[in-house]
N, C-alpha and C positions, 0 to 999 in steps of 0.2 A: 488581661481582657481590658484593664485600662491601654497598654499599648495599640491594641487595633480600635480600642474606640477613638484614642488619639491621631493617629495615621491611617485610620481606614480607608481614605479617599486617594494617599499618596499610595499605600498599597495596592490597593486597585488598580489604578492607573499603572504604577510600575508591572502588575502582575499582568495585565493586557499587551503591555510592550515585548514582555517577556515571552508571553505565550504567540505572540505576533510573528517573535523572532525564531520562536523553535517551529512556527509552521512556515515560514521564509526557508528556514533549514531543510524541512522535508521537501519543498517544491524543487529547491535549487539540488538538492542530491537526490532523492529517494524518486523523484517522478520520473528519472531518469529510467529506472526500473521498469516503468508501467509502460513507458513508449518506446525503449531502446530498441526491442526486436524490431517493431515496425520500421524505424528508419534503417536499422542495420541489415534490412532484407529489401532494403529501396521500395518496400511498400508506400511509404509517406517520406515526403520531404523533411527536415528538420521544422520547418516552420507549419507546416499543416500540421504535424503531429505536436506543437507547441499548442495551436489552435484547439485541435479535437481534447487536449489535456487540460486546458484553463476550464472549458466548458463542462466536461465530464468528472474531474475533478471536484472542483466546486459542488456539483450536485450530487455526487457521492458524498462528500462532507457533510454538508448540508442536512441531507434528507436521510441518511441512513450510516451516521456516524454516532450517533447515541446510544447504541449498544455496547460497543466494547470500550466506549470512554468509561463505562461503570468498572470495569476490569481493572484498567490501569489505577483509575483513585482510590478504590476500597480493597482490591485482590491483592495486595503487597505488604501493608502496613496495617499494624493493630491500631486504629483509631483510638482505642480504648486510653493507650499507653503516651500519646502522644498529645500534648498541650496546644491548645488554638494557635499561640505566637511561632511553637516549632512548627504545627503543619502548614501556617502562613510561609512562613521565610524557607523551610526546606521544600514546599513544591515550587516556590521563586527560584532559587539555587538550584533545583532541577532542571527548571525550563532555560536557565542561563546556560547551565554546564551543557546539555545537550545541545541546544542553539548551537554554542561556542563550537564544540567539535563539530558539528554540523559543518559550519563555515569553515573551520580548519581541511576538514575532509573534501569538503568541493573544491576548495583551492588548489587543493592537490590533485584533484582529480579521481579519488578513492571512492570506489559505491560502496559505503558503509550501510549498516541497518539503526534508522532513526529508533525501531522498538528497543534494541539493545542499549542505545544512546539514553534514552530517557527512564528505562527501567533499572539500569546500570547506575543512573543519579539517583534515583528513588530510593532504591538498596543504601549508595552510601550514604546519603544525608540520614537515612531510618537506623542505621549498624551503628554509625559514629556520632550523629545529632543526637539520636536518643537513645537506643540502647538496642542490643544484636536481636533482645527477646521482643523487638517491636517490630522487627522484621517477619511476615507470613512465611517462611520458607517452606513451610507446605502449600502454599500460594505460587510459590515461584516455580516449584517442580512440573507443574503442568505446562507453565509457559517455556520454560528452559526445554523441556522436553517436545514443546512444538516447535523449537528452533533446529529440530534434528528432524521429526516428525512432516514438518511443511514441505521441506525439499526433498523428502524422499517420497512422498503422498505424490506432489506435483509433477516428480520425477517419472515416477509410473503412468498418471495419467497420461502425461505428455509422449511417454515412450507408446502406449497403445493408441493414443489418437494420430500419432503420426504413420503408424504400423497399420492401421485401417486408412490411412488417406494413399498409402504405397499398395495396399490390395486392392482397393476399391478403384482408384484412379493411377499412381502413377507407372504400375507395372502391368498393367493391361494394354491389350492392340492398340486401341483410341483413346488416351490419356485424356484430351480435351474435351472429345464427347463426354466422356465419363464424369470430366470435372464438372462442366455444366449440369451433368444430372444429379450428382450429389452433394454438390458444395451448398445448393438450399437447404439440405437436413443440417448440413453443420451451422449453416446460418439461425435456423429453428433453435438449435441448442443452444448458441448465444443467447439468444432474446430470452427464451424459456429460463434459462438457470440463473440468469442476473436479475430477473424480474422477479421470479419465485421467490429467491431468497432475501430481495430487498423489502418486498411487501410482507413478508410473514413475519422479520426481523426486524427492520428496519424505521419502519415508518411512523411506529405508535406514538411515539413522542410529539409527532408532528400530526396528530390527529387522525390519521387513517388507520383503523383498526379492523383488518377484514377477517373471516372466518377463513379455516384452511379450504373450504370449496370455490370461495371467493376469489381468494389468491391464487390457486389453481388456475382458475379458468382466466384471470388477469394475464397470468403468464404466458396461458396457451395462445390468448389473443394477441399479446407483444409478439410472441416468437412469431407467429402468423404472420403481423405487420411486418416485421425486420425480414422474413422470408420474402414476403411481396414484395417490399423495396428490392431486397437485392436482386430477384430476380429480374426486374424492369434494369438494373444496374448492370446484371451480367448478359442481358442482350446485346448491348453494346458491344461487349467485349467479342473481335473477331479472330479468327486465326490467321497465325502470321507465319506462312511456310517459309520464310525466309529466314526470318529468326529462329524456326525450330531448325534448320540446316546447321546452326552454330552452335544452338544449345536445345537439345532436343524437346526441353519441357518448357521453353520459353513462352508459347501460348497459354499453356495450363498454368504458368505460375501469374500469367495477368488475371486469371480466374481468382486464384487466391490473393491477388492485390486487391481485388474488392472486397472479400471477405474477412482482410486485414483490418478494413474500415471498421468494420462492427466490434472485431476482437479487440481493437484498439479503444474504442470507445467504450466497452465492457470491463475492459484493464484498467482504464484511469479509472472509471465509476468504483470498480472494486477497490482499487488503492485509496481512493477518498476516503470511502465510507470506515476504511480497516486505520488507515495511518493516522487521520486526522484526531484521531484518540491519544497519540503519542504530544500533542500539542493540548489539545483542551482540555483532557483528562486533569491534569495538574491544575490548570487553571479553572476548572470547575469547581472542584477542593479547595481554592483560597476563594472563590466567588462565595461559596455556600458556608466559609466561616466567616468571611465579613459580613457579609449581607444578615447574617444571623445572629450579629453580635458576639459571635463566641462561640458558637455552639459545632461541634463536629458531629456531623450525621454522615452515617455511613453508607446510607444512599440517599440520592435526591436526583430529581429532575433537574439535566443539565440545560441551561436555558439556551434558547433559541441564537441569541445575542453571540453567545458563549461560541457555537460551533461556525458562527457566521464570521468571527475573526480568525477562526481557524483554516476556513477555506479561502477567506480572503489572502492570509499570508501564504496560503501551499500555492495560490495564483501567481500571486507577486514574485514570488520564491522561483518559481516555474520561469516565469516570464524575464527577468535578469540575470537568472544564471544557470538555469537547469538547461540551458543547448551545451554546456561546455562535458557534462558527462554524458547525455543522449547522445553526441555524437562518436563517444567511444567505446560504452557498453556494449552496443549492439552486435560490434565487428570483431570484439577479442578473443569471446571464448571459444565459439566456433560459427563458421561461415554457415550465413542465414540465408534463406530464400524465405518467397512469399509463404509456402505451403510448410515449410519448417517453423518460421515465426507464429503461424499461424494454429499450430500444435502448442506451442511453448505459452502464448498469450493466454488461450483458451483455457490450458490447463492451470496456470498460475492466477488467471482471473477466478476459475472454479473453486480453489485452494483458497484463496483469499475470502471471495464472499461467503465461503461456509463459514470459514472461520469467523469472521466479521458477525454472520449471523449468532454464532451459540457463543459469542463474546469473548473470543478467544485471539490478544493481541500478538499474531505473529509477523515473522519481519518478511515483507514483500520482495527482499534481497535476497533471501534464503530460497523463497520459491520460486522464483524468476529464475534464479542460478541453477534451481535443482531440475526446473522444467526443461532450460535450454542443454544441461545436463542430460537429460533423458532424452531430450531430439537427438543430440549427437552422439548417443549411446546406438541410438537405433542404425546409425550409421556407421558404427564401430568406433573403440577408441584412439584412432588415429585421427579423427575427424575433429577432436577436441585440444584446443592449448592448455597444455595441463601447468605451463608457468604462470599463464593469467591468472588460472586457477588457483594457483597456491597462492598468490598475492592477494586475491578476493579473501580466501581464506584466513590469510593472516590480521588481514584490515579488520575482521570479523572479530578476531580474537583479541585485538587492540582495544576496540570499542569498548567494551563492558568496564574494565579497569579505568579507562580514561574518561567515561562517564561520571563514574564513583567518585576518581579525583577530584574532579574539578568540583561536582557538585559539593563535596566536604568544604573544599575552599569557599566557594561563593557563601555557605550556609553561614561559617562562621565570620565571615566581612558581612553579611546582612544582619547577623543577631549584633554585633560589634557597633554596626552604625548606628542602628534603632534599638539596640539595648541599652 
């Protein structure tokens, strides 16, 4: 207790720096998962993708990031078995460990899971720094199972969406006319889904608590506004017979490129709302202990300024280093066009925002790869680059133990310095 009283301000400053470092890593590595399909399908340039991601990642993190944060903070460790000093140093070590691993992975160009990184780090310090009994192994099970469920679920959703695109548009006698007819319905689905999940689950901590009917009405309204804006943009897309001679669906893909702008925005918002927890969850736990003078609360309101640090960190990471992974992830798993990229992004955004709504921290990396695999499977197994998929799976396996190992080392260094 005296340790926190004596070094409280220094520990708080360090915790904020480590939290910012972790958020920077999310922006540098994981945001590529949100924008890679848009760039890979050539619907957006890297510069456009970064601008969209900066705006919507920040909004998602700040407005809808509160629900998942609680799961990261209090769902993994038994707070009754941990002293305030152990909680502060352990969470600081976890942030530093996960941030360090993300820095290494980003430099290597590996698309790894930030969720894996931070949960592995928290488990590492809890199991070794406190005791094996301090880890809520039962609470870890649904989180680990979500790493399997989320890519399977998003893969199935992406497969179904792309099959619907094939049936309604691509495999018809007049694909361009049918694209203009049906794409507005997909636009409504994007606006409706993201709005509904956001207002029902994510905005309570900023003072907007709507009842289910109000939330449904607002989601329908936003869906209609998105559709109206999309129809205006689609009216400017003209058929190009010359381009269609070289590629039968060239004009159709122009229509889907407009749709990709909306799915890219929703994907960035969904990613920010879910993955900001990986940075601000441990930081919120540290802030809670220090500001209460040494008490560990199992649940408390996440301060808005903590979400702000996470949001800004993600944006800075994206702007400074994100282009490296964005440039490659969208082109290596399977060949993407705007119609395929749209199916993958809508499926991923749906899965991530729904998980964020129920407070389950899933991996955006797993979800997107599952969705891209689903789109690829709709075209046959030959459309997939199995060697790249194997490399991605290997990097996922390494991430958990790497986060745990680094966390244990940093935990003992911090306790040695301040103890």
